[in-house]
C-alpha positions, 0 to 999 in steps of 0.5 A: 476432518484433519486438523492439519494445515493444507499441504504447502504448494511448491514455490511458483511465481504469483502468476504461475498455476499451481499443481494439482493435489490428490483430493483437491479436485479443481482447487489447484488453479491460477493463484493470481487470478483468484482461483482455488489452491491446495486444500480440503474440499468445500464440503458441508463443514466449509460451507458452514464457515461463512454462515456460523462466522457471519452469525457471530459477527452479526450478534457482535454488530448488534451488541456494538450498535446498542452500546453506541459503537457504530464503527465497530458494528459496521466493521463487523458487518464489513468483514462478514461481507469480505470473507465471501471473497474466499481469500486465503489470508482471511482464515487466520484473521478470522480465527483471531476475530472470533477468539476476540469476540469470544473474550469480549463476550465474557468480558461483558458477561462479568461486567453485567454480572457485577451490576446485576449483583449490586442491584440485586436483580436476576442474573442466571439466565443473562450469564447462561446466554452470554456464555453460550454466545461466547462459546458459539464464537469459539466453536466458529473459531474451531470450524474456521481453523478446521474446515477453513482452508475448504472455504478460504481457498482463493490466492493461496500462493499470495496468502502471506504477502496479503496478510502482511499488507493487511497487518501493516496497514492496521498496525499503522492505522490503529494508533491514529484511531486511538490517539487521533481519530479526527485524522480519519474522515469517517470520524469527522463525517460521522463521529464513532465510524473511524474503525470502519475506515480503518478496516477498509484501508487494511482490506484495500492493502491486501487487494492492492498487494494481490494485484502488485504480485501479478507479474503480467498485470502489476504495471497497469495496476500499480498506475491505476491505483497510483492514479486513484490516490492522486485523484482523491488527494487533489479532490481533498485539496480542491475541497479544502480550497473551496472552504470545506476545512473538514477536508484538510489535515490541520484546518489550514491550506497547504500547498501540495508542490514538492519544491514547496515542501523543501523550500517551505521547510527552509523559509520557516526554519522547521521541517513541518509535517509533510517533509517528516512524513516524505522522510519517514517514508523513504526510510521505510520504503526507499525511493518507492515514494516517487513510484507508488505515493507521489500525488504528482508522479502518477500523472507523470508516469502516465504521460511517459507510458503513453508514448512507448515508440519513443523509448528507443530515441530517448536512449539514443539521445542520452548516449550522444549527449551525457547531459541531455535529459540527464536524471541527476543533473537538472534535478541538482540544479532545481534542488539548488535553486529551490534552497537558494530562493527560499533562503533569499526570501527568508532574508528578505523577509518576504510575506508568506502569501507571496511565498506561497504564490511563487510556489503554486506558480512554480508548480503550475508552470513546470508540471505541464512543461514537464508532462510534454517532455514525458509524453514525448520521450517516454521518460518521467519528465517531472520526476527525473528533471525538475522534482528536488523532492525526487532527487532527495528520495533517491539520495535518502533512499540509500538509507533504506535496505531495498535495492535492485540488483542485476545478475550479470551472469543470467543478463543477456544485454537484450535491452528490455528493461532499458526500454521499460524504465521510465526513470532512466535508471537502467541504461546499457552502462548500468546494466553492465555494472550490475545495478541501476542508476541513482534515479531508480525509484524501485517501481519494479517494472523491469522485474516484471519485464526481463525475460531472463529473471536477471533483476531481483530485489535485495534487502540489506545487501542480501539477494535470495540465492533460491527462488523462494528467498527472492520471492519472499524479499519481493513479497515483503516489499510489495506488502510494505508499499501496498500498506503505505499506499492504503494509509496515504489513500485513507489519510489523503489530506493536506 
C-alpha cells in the first residue's frame, strides 16, 4: 500500500459528481450525498481500520472510566461510533487522536512505574503491558494514515471545510470545558461528562457544515438547523421560567427579546453578556447572526418562506413606494424608540420588574404582527422592519470581512436573486450596483439560486479570481457559521 495521500480531485461544486479515478472502482460519486471519493479500494487493510481504531478507543475508555473520567470515556466510545460514517475529514483527526492516546499511555506508564518503585512492588510486567498498548495505538495510527483513505472516503470534496468546522467548534468549547465547565449542561446534569458534550457539538458542527455546503439543499437545511436551535433555546428558557435554574446561564432569568438586549444595556449602564456575545459574533461572522443564530429570526424566516407567491408583489410595492416596508427606515425608528425608552425609564427610576414587563410586552406584541407581514409579503418582517438588534448587526457587520459581491458582467438581470431574498437586500437597483443593500444578512440563498453563478462571497474585499478560490472563501464562511451554530446550540442558555 502506498504511503502517498489520495490524488486531489478537480475543483468542483460541493454537489457535483467526482470524476472516476483509475483503480478506484465506484469510489468517485456525489460528495454532497455522502458517497465515496478518490482513494484506495477498501481492502483488508482498510476494513481493519475501524476494528483496530475501536479497540484502541475501548481500551482508553476503560482506562478513563477506571480513573473516574466518565466524560472522556463516553467521548472515546462516541468517536468509535462516529468513524462508522466514513467521512473523509475524520481520517486526520483519528491519526491525531491515536497519537495522543499513545502519549497518554506512556505518561501513565511512567507515573505507575514511579509508584511501584517507591512501594518496592513488581513493575516489569506492567511496563510491558502499557508499552504494548501504547505501541498498539501507534500501529493503529500508521494503519489509519496508510489505509485510511480506503475507509474514510465519504464526502471527500468537503473534507477541508468539515474539518475546519470541527476544529473551530473544539477551539471555542475547550476553554469552556477547562475554565467554566458549569456552563455545559451535561456537566451540570452528570458531573464529569462535559467532554462528551464538547465532542457532540464539534461533530454536529461538521455535520451542519456538510449540509450547508450542498447548494441544492442548503436553504431548507439552514432553516431546519436554525429552527432546532430556536426550539432548544426557548425550551431551556421555559424550563428556567418554570423554576429549573439548572437550565439558566447565571441562575437568574433573562428576557430573550432583542430590544431588551439593547435597551437593558442602556438601562443598566453596562453592556451585559448577551450584548457582548452578539457584538463578538457579528465581528466574526458579520450580519450572519440574523440568518443563522438569532433565536427569533428562525420563525420569521420560516413565515416568510411559506408564502413564495408574494415575492413579486413585495418587489412591486417597494418600487412604487420607497418607504413602504423599507428595511432600514422602520428599524431605525425602532432603534431610536428603544434607546429613548431605556434612557427615559432610567431617568425616571422605573423599577426593574416594570422595565422587564414592558420588554416582554414589546416582544409579545411585535413578533406576531411581524410574522403576519412575513407570511403575507414573503419578507422577514420582524428582522427587516422591527428588530433593532438586526439593524445593529447590519451596521456592525461592516467591521466583518465578509461581503457579497455581484459580478455585473456575468449577471443577466434575470431577477432570480431578488425573488429569493427575504431581507430586501437585493433589488433591481442594488443588483445593477453590484452589491446587496445594507440589510443583507449573508444567508447565501442568492448564491445557491443564481443560475449564472454571478454572486459570490468575498473576504476582506477580495473575491476569488478562480473557482477554487471562490469555493475556498465560501467554505471558510460555512465552516465558521457551522461552528458558531454548534456552540450556540450546545450552550443554549438564558
